[in-house]
N, C-alpha and C positions, 0 to 999 in steps of 0.2 A: 320449196314445193308446197303448194297449198292443199295437198292431198288429192289433187286431180291428175288424171292421166293426161299426157300431152298428145295431141293429135294435130296433124297438119290441117290448115284451113282447107275446106272442101274445094277441090278442083284447082288449087293454086300450085301444087307441087313444091311449095316452099318447105324447107326443112324446119323443124322445131329447134328449140334450144337444147334438147336432149343430146347428150354425148352419144354418138352413134354406137360405139362398142358396148355401151351399158344398157341400151334400150331392149325391151322385150316387145316383139311384134305380135299382134293378135289378128287372126283371121277367123271369124266365126260366121255360122250360117245366118244368124240374125243380128241386126245392129244392137238390140238390147242385150244379147249374150256378150257381145264384144264390149259394150259399155260396162256391164257388171263385172266382167273379168278384169278390165282395166282399172276399175275402182278398187277391186279386191287387191290387185297387185300394188296399186298406189298406196293403199292403207298399210301394206307390208313394207313400204319404203322403196319400192321398185319403180322404175320408169317404164311406162307402157305406151305403145302407139297402136292405134287401130288402123288396119288396112281394109280398104273397101272391096278389093278383089284380088285374085291370084296374081295378076299382072303387077299390081302395086306392091304386093308382098314380095315378089321376086325382085323388083327394082330396089326396094328397101333392104333386102338381104344383101344385095350387091354393095350397098352403101356401108353395111356393117350392122351387126346386132349381137346381143348376147344369147338370145333364145327366140324361138317362134312357138306360138300356141295357136 
């Protein structure tokens, strides 16, 4: 890991290489808040993914995750 949070390519719906049960999903009101949170978690050695909206968050929860912020 290069210290960067993993996110899906915009609009592709393709999964990242992050192990589903270990990832932390982030849904924040502003993209900058989500990015900063993901960077903070990544620096702590955690794997984070940013969700664009509630629908995407729900889909990813169904796939599996460790936590939601």
